[in-house]
C-alpha positions as CSV (number, residue, x, y, z in Angstrom):
1,M,90.1,59.2,-67.4
2,K,93.0,58.1,-69.3
3,F,93.8,58.7,-72.9
4,K,92.8,55.0,-74.0
5,H,89.7,54.9,-72.4
6,L,88.9,58.0,-73.8
7,F,89.4,57.2,-77.1
8,I,87.8,53.7,-76.5
9,T,84.6,55.8,-75.4
10,I,84.2,57.7,-78.3
11,L,84.6,54.6,-80.7
12,A,81.8,53.2,-78.9
13,L,79.2,56.1,-79.1
14,L,80.3,57.0,-82.2
15,A,79.6,53.0,-83.5
16,F,76.1,53.3,-81.5
17,G,75.1,56.5,-83.0
18,Q,75.9,56.0,-86.8
19,K,73.6,52.9,-86.3
20,T,70.7,54.3,-84.4
21,F,70.5,57.4,-86.6
22,S,69.3,56.8,-90.9
23,Q,71.0,58.4,-93.5
24,T,69.3,60.8,-95.7
25,E,69.8,60.0,-99.6
26,P,71.5,62.2,-101.5
27,N,69.7,64.9,-103.7
28,R,66.3,63.3,-103.4
29,N,64.8,66.8,-104.2
30,P,63.1,66.8,-107.8
31,G,63.5,70.4,-107.9
32,Q,67.4,69.9,-108.7
33,G,68.7,68.8,-111.9
34,E,71.8,67.2,-110.7
35,G,70.3,65.2,-108.6
36,E,70.2,61.4,-111.0
37,Q,73.5,62.2,-112.1
38,T,75.2,62.5,-108.6
39,K,73.0,59.8,-107.7
40,R,74.6,57.5,-110.5
41,G,78.0,58.7,-109.6
42,L,77.9,57.2,-106.3
43,I,76.7,53.6,-107.0
44,D,79.2,50.8,-108.7
45,D,79.0,48.1,-111.3
46,S,77.3,46.1,-108.1
47,T,74.4,48.9,-107.6
48,K,75.9,50.0,-103.9
49,M,76.3,52.8,-102.9
50,V,80.0,54.0,-103.1
51,Y,81.0,56.5,-100.3
52,G,84.3,58.4,-99.8
53,P,86.9,60.9,-99.3
54,K,85.2,62.6,-103.1
55,T,81.3,62.3,-101.7
56,S,82.5,64.3,-98.1
57,L,82.9,68.2,-99.5
58,Y,83.9,70.7,-97.1
59,F,83.8,74.5,-97.9
60,L,85.1,77.5,-95.6
61,Q,83.0,80.7,-94.8
62,K,85.4,82.7,-96.8
63,S,83.7,80.7,-100.2
64,L,79.9,81.8,-99.4
65,R,81.1,85.3,-98.6
66,Y,83.7,86.3,-101.4
67,N,80.2,84.3,-103.4
68,K,83.1,81.7,-104.8
69,P,80.8,78.1,-103.9
70,E,84.2,76.4,-103.2
71,K,83.6,72.6,-102.0
72,T,86.8,70.3,-101.7
73,P,87.1,67.0,-101.0
74,L,88.8,65.2,-97.5
75,D,93.0,64.8,-98.0
76,T,94.1,61.6,-97.8
77,G,97.7,62.7,-99.3
78,L,100.6,62.0,-97.5
79,T,102.7,64.7,-98.1
80,D,103.8,66.4,-94.7
81,F,101.4,63.8,-92.9
82,H,104.4,62.6,-90.7
83,N,104.2,66.4,-89.1
84,F,101.0,65.9,-87.0
85,E,102.1,69.1,-84.4
86,P,100.8,72.3,-84.8
87,V,104.9,73.9,-84.5
88,F,106.0,71.1,-87.0
89,K,102.9,71.7,-89.8
90,S,104.2,75.3,-90.0
91,G,107.7,74.2,-91.4
92,N,109.0,75.2,-87.6
93,K,108.4,78.6,-88.2
94,Y,106.9,79.0,-85.1
95,Q,108.7,79.3,-81.7
96,D,107.6,77.3,-78.6
97,L,109.1,75.9,-75.4
98,G,110.3,72.5,-77.2
99,N,107.1,70.8,-76.6
100,L,103.5,69.9,-77.8
101,G,101.1,72.7,-76.6
102,S,103.8,74.7,-75.0
103,A,103.1,78.5,-75.7
104,A,104.7,79.5,-79.1
105,K,104.8,82.9,-81.6
106,P,105.7,83.2,-85.4
107,V,109.0,83.3,-85.8
108,Y,108.8,86.2,-88.8
109,Y,106.7,89.2,-87.9
110,Q,103.6,88.6,-89.3
111,L,100.5,91.1,-90.0
112,P,97.0,91.5,-87.7
113,A,94.6,89.2,-88.3
114,Q,92.4,92.7,-86.1
115,I,93.5,95.7,-86.7
116,G,91.3,97.1,-83.7
117,A,91.4,95.9,-79.9
118,T,92.5,92.2,-79.2
119,S,93.3,90.7,-75.2
120,G,97.1,90.6,-76.3
121,F,97.6,87.0,-74.7
122,N,97.7,84.8,-77.8
123,V,100.9,82.4,-77.1
124,Y,98.1,79.5,-77.2
125,D,96.6,80.8,-80.6
126,L,98.3,77.9,-82.4
127,Y,96.5,75.4,-80.9
128,Y,92.9,76.5,-81.1
129,H,90.7,75.7,-83.5
130,S,89.0,79.3,-84.3
131,P,85.6,80.2,-85.7
132,D,86.4,81.6,-89.1
133,S,89.1,78.1,-89.6
134,L,86.1,75.9,-89.5
135,R,85.2,73.5,-91.9
136,Y,81.4,73.0,-93.0
137,F,80.0,69.9,-95.1
138,D,78.0,68.7,-97.3
139,T,78.1,64.5,-96.8
140,K,75.7,62.1,-99.0
141,S,76.6,59.6,-96.1
142,P,77.7,59.7,-92.4
143,Y,81.5,61.0,-91.9
144,T,83.6,60.3,-89.6
145,K,87.5,61.1,-89.3
146,L,89.5,59.8,-86.2
147,E,93.1,60.5,-85.8
148,A,95.2,59.7,-82.7
149,F,99.2,60.8,-83.0
150,Y,100.7,58.9,-80.0
151,G,104.7,61.4,-79.7
152,G,107.7,60.0,-77.8
153,G,107.8,61.2,-74.0
154,N,104.0,60.8,-73.8
155,R,103.1,63.8,-76.3
156,N,99.4,62.6,-77.8
157,I,97.0,63.8,-79.8
158,L,93.4,62.5,-80.5
159,N,91.3,64.2,-83.1
160,V,87.8,63.1,-83.6
161,A,85.3,65.0,-86.8
162,F,81.6,63.6,-87.5
163,A,79.1,65.0,-89.7
164,R,76.3,64.6,-91.5
165,N,73.8,65.6,-93.8
166,I,69.9,65.8,-91.9
167,N,68.8,66.5,-95.6
168,P,70.5,67.6,-98.8
169,R,69.9,71.1,-97.6
170,W,71.1,70.9,-94.0
171,N,74.0,69.3,-92.7
172,I,75.5,69.1,-88.8
173,G,78.7,68.0,-86.7
174,F,81.2,68.0,-84.1
175,N,84.8,67.8,-83.5
176,Y,86.8,67.1,-80.6
177,N,90.1,67.3,-79.9
178,T,92.7,66.9,-77.0
179,I,96.4,67.2,-75.9
180,R,98.1,65.3,-73.6
181,A,101.6,66.0,-73.2
182,R,104.1,65.0,-70.8
183,K,106.6,67.3,-69.6
184,T,110.1,66.6,-71.9
185,L,112.0,68.3,-68.7
186,N,112.1,66.4,-65.5
187,P,108.9,64.6,-65.5
188,N,107.9,63.1,-62.3
189,A,105.7,59.9,-63.1
190,R,104.4,59.2,-67.1
191,D,101.6,61.2,-66.4
192,D,103.4,64.1,-65.0
193,N,101.9,66.5,-67.8
194,M,103.1,69.8,-69.0
195,V,99.9,70.6,-71.4
196,E,96.6,69.1,-70.9
197,Q,93.9,70.5,-73.6
198,N,90.3,69.9,-74.4
199,T,88.6,71.2,-77.3
200,Y,85.5,70.8,-78.8
201,S,83.4,72.4,-81.8
202,I,79.5,71.9,-82.5
203,H,79.0,73.4,-86.5
204,T,75.9,74.1,-88.6
205,N,75.1,74.9,-92.2
206,Y,71.4,75.2,-94.0
207,R,70.5,76.6,-97.2
208,S,67.0,77.1,-98.2
209,E,65.0,75.0,-100.8
210,N,65.3,77.9,-103.2
211,E,69.1,78.6,-102.2
212,K,68.4,82.3,-101.8
213,Y,69.6,81.7,-98.2
214,F,72.4,80.5,-96.3
215,L,73.2,80.2,-92.9
216,L,76.3,78.8,-91.3
217,A,76.7,78.5,-87.3
218,N,79.1,77.2,-85.1
219,F,80.0,76.9,-81.2
220,S,83.7,76.7,-79.9
221,R,85.2,75.9,-76.5
222,M,88.9,75.5,-75.6
223,H,90.2,74.9,-72.5
224,H,94.2,74.8,-72.4
225,A,96.3,74.4,-69.0
226,V,99.8,74.2,-69.2
227,F,101.9,73.1,-65.8
228,E,105.0,75.3,-66.4
229,Q,108.4,74.6,-65.4
230,G,110.2,77.9,-66.6
231,G,113.2,76.4,-68.3
232,I,116.2,74.8,-67.2
233,I,118.0,76.5,-64.2
234,P,122.0,77.6,-65.8
235,L,125.1,76.5,-64.9
236,E,125.8,79.8,-63.2
237,V,123.0,79.5,-60.9
238,D,123.2,75.5,-60.1
239,S,126.7,74.1,-61.2
240,T,124.8,70.7,-60.3
241,S,122.1,71.7,-63.4
242,L,123.0,69.4,-66.6
243,Q,121.7,71.2,-69.7
244,F,120.8,67.6,-72.0
245,T,119.7,65.4,-69.3
246,Y,115.8,66.0,-70.1
247,E,114.4,63.6,-67.8
248,D,117.1,64.6,-65.2
249,A,117.3,68.3,-65.8
250,K,116.7,70.6,-63.1
251,V,114.1,73.2,-63.8
252,W,113.1,76.5,-62.4
253,L,109.2,75.8,-61.5
254,S,107.6,72.9,-60.0
255,N,104.3,74.3,-58.7
256,S,103.0,76.9,-61.5
257,R,100.1,76.5,-63.2
258,A,98.6,78.5,-66.5
259,T,95.2,78.7,-68.4
260,D,93.8,79.8,-71.1
261,L,90.1,79.4,-71.2
262,R,88.4,80.6,-75.1
263,Q,84.4,80.1,-75.9
264,D,83.0,81.6,-79.1
265,Y,79.6,81.9,-80.6
266,H,79.5,82.0,-84.4
267,L,76.6,82.9,-86.9
268,Y,76.8,84.3,-90.8
269,H,73.8,83.9,-92.8
270,Q,72.9,85.7,-95.8
271,Y,70.0,86.4,-98.3
272,E,70.0,86.5,-102.1
273,I,67.2,90.1,-102.7
274,L,68.1,90.2,-106.2
275,K,70.0,87.5,-108.2
276,G,73.9,88.4,-107.6
277,W,72.9,90.7,-105.0
278,Q,72.7,89.6,-101.5
279,I,72.9,90.8,-97.8
280,Y,74.2,89.5,-95.0
281,H,75.0,89.5,-91.3
282,V,78.0,88.2,-89.3
283,F,77.7,87.7,-84.9
284,D,80.5,87.1,-82.9
285,K,80.1,86.5,-79.1
286,K,84.0,85.5,-77.5
287,K,85.6,85.5,-74.2
288,Q,89.1,84.8,-73.3
289,S,90.1,84.4,-69.4
290,V,94.0,83.7,-69.0
291,S,95.4,83.1,-65.7
292,F,98.6,82.0,-64.1
293,W,98.9,80.7,-60.2
294,S,101.7,79.9,-58.4
295,D,103.2,78.7,-54.9
296,L,105.8,81.2,-54.0
297,T,106.1,79.7,-50.4
298,T,108.4,76.9,-52.4
299,S,111.4,77.2,-54.9
300,D,109.7,78.7,-57.2
301,S,109.5,82.0,-55.9
302,A,113.5,81.4,-56.7
303,F,112.7,81.8,-60.7
304,F,110.7,85.2,-60.1
305,N,113.5,86.7,-57.7
306,Q,116.0,86.6,-60.5
307,Y,114.1,89.4,-62.5
308,N,112.4,91.5,-59.2
309,N,111.4,91.5,-56.1
310,N,108.2,92.4,-57.0
311,R,105.0,91.3,-54.7
312,F,102.3,93.4,-56.0
313,I,99.5,91.8,-54.3
314,N,100.6,88.7,-52.3
315,Q,103.4,87.7,-50.9
316,D,103.3,83.9,-50.8
317,T,101.0,83.5,-53.9
318,T,100.9,84.9,-57.6
319,A,97.1,84.5,-58.7
320,N,96.7,86.5,-62.1
321,Y,93.5,86.5,-64.0
322,H,92.5,89.0,-66.9
323,H,89.5,88.3,-68.7
324,F,88.5,89.4,-72.5
325,S,85.2,89.7,-74.1
326,E,83.8,91.3,-77.2
327,V,80.7,91.0,-79.0
328,R,80.9,91.4,-82.7
329,N,78.1,92.5,-85.5
330,E,78.8,93.2,-88.7
331,A,76.1,93.9,-91.5
332,G,76.5,94.6,-95.2
333,F,75.8,93.9,-98.5
334,K,77.4,92.1,-101.6
335,G,77.0,90.7,-105.2
336,D,78.6,89.8,-108.3
337,F,78.5,92.4,-111.2
338,G,79.8,89.7,-114.3
339,P,83.0,89.0,-113.6
340,V,83.4,91.2,-110.9
341,Y,82.7,90.6,-107.0
342,Y,82.1,93.4,-104.5
343,N,81.3,93.6,-101.4
344,A,80.6,96.6,-98.4
345,Y,79.7,96.9,-94.9
346,V,79.5,98.3,-91.5
347,K,80.9,96.2,-88.0
348,F,80.7,97.1,-84.5
349,R,82.5,95.9,-82.2
350,T,82.1,96.1,-78.5
351,G,83.9,94.8,-75.3
352,R,86.2,94.9,-72.2
353,M,89.0,93.7,-70.4
354,T,88.8,93.0,-66.9
355,S,91.0,91.9,-64.3
356,P,90.2,91.7,-60.2
357,N,93.2,94.3,-59.5
358,F,91.7,97.0,-62.4
359,E,90.5,100.3,-60.9
360,A,87.8,100.1,-63.7
361,D,87.3,97.7,-67.0
362,N,89.3,98.8,-69.8
363,R,86.6,98.7,-72.4
364,F,86.5,99.6,-76.4
365,N,83.6,100.4,-78.4
366,E,85.0,100.1,-82.0
367,V,83.1,101.2,-85.7
368,Y,84.5,100.2,-88.9
369,V,82.9,100.5,-92.4
370,G,84.7,98.4,-95.0
371,G,84.4,96.6,-98.2
372,A,86.3,94.4,-101.2
373,L,86.6,94.7,-104.7
374,R,87.6,91.7,-107.0
375,G,88.0,91.0,-110.7
376,E,88.7,87.2,-112.6
377,I,89.7,87.4,-115.7
378,N,89.7,83.6,-116.2
379,E,91.0,80.6,-113.7
380,N,94.2,81.5,-113.8
381,W,94.2,85.4,-113.8
382,S,92.5,87.5,-111.3
383,F,93.2,91.2,-108.8
384,E,91.2,92.2,-105.6
385,A,91.4,94.8,-103.1
386,D,89.8,95.3,-99.6
387,G,89.9,97.7,-97.0
388,E,88.5,98.4,-93.4
389,Y,88.4,101.9,-92.1
390,L,88.5,102.0,-87.8
391,V,86.9,105.5,-86.9
392,P,88.4,107.5,-86.0
393,N,92.5,106.2,-86.6
394,G,92.9,102.8,-87.6
395,Y,92.5,101.2,-91.1
396,R,94.1,98.5,-93.5
397,I,94.6,98.5,-97.1
398,N,95.2,95.1,-98.8
399,G,96.0,94.9,-103.0
400,Y,96.5,91.0,-104.7
401,F,97.4,90.2,-108.5
402,I,97.3,86.5,-108.9
403,S,98.6,85.2,-112.5
404,P,100.1,82.0,-113.5
405,F,103.1,83.4,-113.5
406,L,103.8,86.2,-110.5
407,D,101.5,86.6,-106.9
408,L,102.0,90.1,-105.9
409,S,100.5,91.6,-103.1
410,Y,100.8,95.3,-100.6
411,T,99.3,95.4,-97.3
412,K,99.1,99.5,-95.3
413,A,97.9,99.5,-92.1
414,S,97.6,101.3,-88.8
415,Y,96.5,99.1,-86.0
416,K,95.7,99.4,-82.2
417,P,98.2,97.5,-79.7
418,T,96.8,94.5,-77.4
419,L,94.7,95.7,-74.5
420,M,97.2,93.9,-72.3
421,Q,100.2,96.0,-73.6
422,E,98.3,98.8,-72.9
423,M,96.9,97.7,-69.3
424,Y,98.4,95.0,-67.3
425,R,98.0,93.8,-63.4
426,G,99.7,91.0,-62.1
427,N,101.6,89.5,-59.0
428,H,105.3,90.3,-60.2
429,Y,104.3,93.2,-63.1
430,Q,102.4,96.3,-63.3
431,W,101.6,98.9,-66.2
432,T,99.6,101.3,-67.4
433,N,100.0,102.4,-70.8
434,N,98.6,105.0,-73.9
435,F,101.0,103.9,-76.5
436,S,99.7,105.2,-80.3
437,N,99.2,103.3,-83.5
438,I,101.4,100.9,-85.0
439,G,102.0,101.2,-88.7
440,V,102.8,98.7,-91.2
441,D,103.9,98.6,-95.1
442,Q,104.3,95.2,-96.8
443,I,105.2,94.3,-100.5
444,K,105.2,90.3,-101.3
445,G,106.2,88.8,-104.4
446,E,106.1,85.5,-105.9
447,V,107.6,84.2,-109.3
448,K,105.9,80.7,-110.0
449,L,108.4,78.8,-112.1
450,D,106.3,75.6,-113.0
451,F,107.8,72.9,-115.4
452,A,107.0,69.1,-116.0
453,N,109.3,67.8,-112.8
454,I,110.4,70.9,-111.2
455,S,108.9,73.8,-109.6
456,I,110.6,76.5,-108.2
457,R,109.2,79.8,-106.5
458,P,111.6,82.7,-105.8
459,S,109.7,85.1,-103.7
460,L,110.8,88.3,-101.6
461,T,108.7,90.1,-98.6
462,L,109.6,93.5,-97.9
463,N,108.3,95.2,-94.1
464,R,108.4,98.2,-92.8
465,V,107.7,98.9,-89.5
466,N,107.3,102.0,-87.0
467,N,106.0,102.5,-83.4
468,Y,106.0,98.8,-82.9
469,V,105.4,97.4,-79.7
470,Y,107.2,94.8,-77.7
471,F,107.9,93.2,-74.2
472,N,111.6,94.4,-73.3
473,E,114.5,93.1,-71.2
474,N,112.3,93.8,-68.2
475,Q,109.6,91.9,-69.2
476,I,107.3,95.2,-69.5
477,A,105.5,96.2,-72.7
478,E,107.2,99.5,-74.1
479,Q,107.0,101.1,-77.6
480,V,109.8,102.2,-80.0
481,N,109.9,105.3,-82.2
482,G,112.1,104.6,-85.1
483,E,111.0,102.3,-88.1
484,A,112.4,98.6,-88.7
485,F,112.9,97.4,-92.3
486,M,112.9,93.6,-93.4
487,V,113.8,92.4,-96.5
488,T,113.3,88.8,-96.7
489,P,114.3,86.7,-100.1
490,G,113.0,83.1,-100.2
491,V,113.1,80.4,-102.9
492,S,111.3,77.5,-102.4
493,A,111.7,74.7,-105.0
494,D,109.9,70.9,-105.6
495,F,112.2,68.3,-107.4
496,T,110.9,64.9,-109.1
497,F,113.5,62.6,-109.9
498,W,113.0,59.1,-111.8
499,K,109.1,59.7,-111.1
500,K,109.0,58.7,-107.7
501,L,112.1,60.7,-106.0
502,R,111.2,63.9,-104.3
503,W,113.2,66.8,-103.1
504,Q,111.4,69.6,-101.4
505,S,113.3,72.6,-100.1
506,E,113.2,76.3,-98.8
507,V,115.3,78.6,-97.9
508,I,114.6,82.1,-96.2
509,H,117.3,84.6,-95.8
510,T,116.1,88.0,-93.6
511,T,117.8,91.2,-93.2
512,I,116.9,93.8,-90.6
513,T,117.9,97.5,-90.7
514,G,116.4,101.2,-89.1
515,D,116.4,102.4,-85.4
516,A,114.1,99.3,-84.3
517,E,116.2,96.9,-85.7
518,D,117.5,95.0,-82.8
519,K,113.0,94.9,-81.6
520,F,112.8,91.9,-84.0
521,R,115.0,88.9,-83.1
522,I,114.7,86.9,-86.4
523,P,117.3,84.5,-87.2
524,E,119.2,85.2,-90.6
525,L,119.1,82.3,-92.4
526,Y,116.2,79.3,-92.4
527,V,116.3,76.0,-94.2
528,R,114.1,73.1,-94.7
529,S,114.8,70.3,-97.0
530,R,113.1,67.2,-97.4
531,L,114.2,63.6,-99.5
532,F,111.6,60.9,-100.2
533,F,110.6,57.9,-102.1
534,D,106.9,58.7,-103.1
535,G,104.9,55.9,-105.1
536,P,102.3,53.1,-105.1
537,M,103.5,49.6,-104.4
538,F,101.6,46.1,-104.6
539,D,99.6,47.0,-107.5
540,E,98.5,50.6,-106.0
541,H,97.4,48.7,-102.7
542,L,100.1,50.7,-100.6
543,F,101.0,54.1,-101.1
544,I,104.0,54.9,-99.1
545,Q,106.5,57.7,-98.4
546,F,109.9,57.9,-96.6
547,G,113.0,59.7,-96.3
548,V,114.6,62.6,-94.4
549,E,113.4,65.9,-93.4
550,G,116.0,68.7,-92.0
551,R,115.8,72.0,-90.8
552,Y,118.2,74.7,-90.1
553,K,118.1,77.9,-88.2
554,S,121.2,80.1,-88.1
555,D,121.8,81.0,-84.1
556,Y,120.2,84.3,-83.1
557,Y,119.4,85.8,-79.5
558,A,115.6,84.4,-79.7
559,E,113.3,86.1,-77.9
560,A,112.5,84.1,-73.5
561,Y,109.4,83.7,-72.2
562,M,108.0,84.7,-68.9
563,P,104.8,82.5,-67.6
564,A,103.5,84.9,-65.6
565,T,102.7,87.7,-68.3
566,Q,102.3,84.6,-71.1
567,Q,104.3,87.1,-73.2
568,F,107.9,86.6,-74.9
569,Y,110.7,89.1,-74.3
570,L,113.6,90.2,-75.5
571,Q,116.9,89.1,-73.8
572,N,120.4,89.2,-74.8
573,D,122.4,86.8,-72.8
574,F,121.4,83.4,-74.8
575,N,122.6,82.8,-77.5
576,V,120.2,79.7,-79.1
577,Y,122.9,78.3,-81.5
578,A,122.6,77.2,-84.8
579,Y,121.6,73.4,-85.6
580,P,120.8,71.3,-88.0
581,V,118.0,69.0,-87.0
582,L,117.9,65.4,-88.6
583,D,114.2,63.4,-89.0
584,A,113.3,60.0,-90.7
585,F,109.9,59.4,-91.8
586,I,107.4,57.0,-93.1
587,N,103.9,57.3,-94.1
588,L,101.5,55.0,-95.7
589,R,98.1,54.6,-96.7
590,I,96.0,51.6,-97.3
591,N,92.3,52.7,-98.6
592,R,91.3,55.2,-96.5
593,T,93.7,54.8,-93.1
594,R,97.2,56.9,-93.2
595,V,99.8,55.7,-91.1
596,L,103.2,57.3,-89.8
597,F,106.5,56.3,-88.3
598,R,108.7,59.5,-87.8
599,Y,112.3,59.1,-85.6
600,N,113.0,62.8,-84.4
601,H,116.7,64.2,-84.3
602,L,118.2,61.2,-86.3
603,N,121.3,62.9,-85.4
604,S,121.8,63.2,-82.2
605,G,125.1,62.3,-80.7
606,F,126.8,62.8,-84.2
607,M,127.1,66.7,-83.7
608,S,129.6,68.7,-81.8
609,E,127.4,70.2,-79.8
610,P,124.8,67.5,-77.3
611,G,121.3,69.1,-78.5
612,Y,119.8,71.8,-79.3
613,Y,117.2,75.0,-77.8
614,V,114.7,76.7,-79.6
615,T,113.7,79.2,-76.7
616,P,116.7,80.4,-74.2
617,E,116.9,77.5,-71.4
618,Y,114.6,75.2,-73.1
619,T,115.8,72.0,-74.9
620,G,114.6,71.0,-78.3
621,L,113.2,67.2,-78.8
622,K,115.8,64.4,-78.2
623,G,115.7,61.2,-80.5
624,M,112.3,59.6,-80.1
625,L,110.1,57.8,-82.1
626,D,106.4,59.1,-83.1
627,L,103.8,56.9,-84.3
628,G,100.2,58.3,-85.5
629,I,97.1,56.5,-87.4
630,S,94.1,58.4,-89.1
631,W,90.5,56.9,-90.3
632,Y,88.2,57.5,-92.4
633,F,84.5,56.5,-92.1
634,F,81.8,57.0,-94.5
635,D,78.8,55.0,-93.4
């Protein structure tokens, strides 16, 4: 089904569904004292119910878990709306392959979310809506969000979200997301896609009438398919290969495909035994199936021959397959003692990594104990400490301090290498390792200087990483014995001139030293800046932002990408040179509808270089127009 047909079908289904089902009126429970006040707030002078972004509230699981029942109104803001792709939303702090949905990795070192075993196949994490990131709703009317983004060159995204209250204490909803991104390099037809993704999730939240019991549950599934290209063939291999012809570029791969299938079941529930003291339980069941297929009887074999001639399994076809699964159960208690929150838990994880080419499954069983302590002096002053111990040789300790003028955090961790780094069996690469844990110390600080029309945030991040595991120049997992020290000062600023003109900027500088400094490829300088008009027009019937946004990274030997293993690896030959990129944008909002226009690479053709790279042999976007629209419906 084509993109537009699918979009029309979903609109029709949603319209039918909203006519078929009635919505329970909000706060009709006579035991809830705020019901009448809330009801009065939803009625205007004409006695009609007024629903909108402020009546459809959402919250995250962490708010409930940490006893901070914060419900947030829906976002109708325009700032950054034009950056609809995940990489652009990050401020281009991810390195990808120059196309929507392509493999991506953080530019800067990131602390691991899990200190225990993980699959190691994470280049598509950026495009997955994980269970802990899902929103749970409390709606006063049926809520629907429809978003359609049409990027130049047929880089398209469709997002659909729906939620409704069955009664004032029970809400259900679903999300549906697609990506269809045509190849930016050498497409053969309009629908010759590089990326095809379908993702959906369903979610529900419930609280008992006496509000002692809460339940959150969701199911998520993602199928992400990428038709790999291997990058542009360099001139030294083919003298007729041109680097910035985009649609006419010569690429390595045309008969190779990677897939990442994920499926998660998640449950969180808690019960209040005594006032201010709850017990809780978390259940997760996850699986991830990762595959790569290539026809080696075609010219695609030349791509792999440039690295090695290995054909461990089949001479004619590469069919790599790895499957990761885990089950997690966590049980604990938590509560509040005055202004202090406390939490303690025990967690058990069991899982395995399998492959048809493994002699035996790579299994793991992990037991954790952990806890947290948080104190809030008032809304502006707080501290928090939490820790987790993986029996017998892993841990993470975090400490936070938040004030109106200064935020500080410290993390010390020892975490496991990924299962993929420990054992891998593919047609071109195979290894078995016994790596030790990776260690990290991180200190972060930010000074907050906020005035009437000026906000300045100087910051500093210090990292010490030892026993780091990476993929070397031969695309093989390796561990370095030395340490790397990263000193990363930065500053962000937001200035408002003449009430409606804003200038937002961020500058980050990175220095790396130590025996392992060359194992981290991070640009020395990162700059992002935006100058735009921001204000209402036509008696506030129209809200508009328009301006320009630029980004810059200093030159560095960025990691290259190997599709067969789905990993980025070190290389020392291709300099991803410094190149400023300028985009122009217009964001509009009329009532609850937002519209964007963005022209990418506005300065194309005005620089000494004809274009820029984001990864070795992968060019960034050429000049093209993007547009998008987002609707909210509340009836």
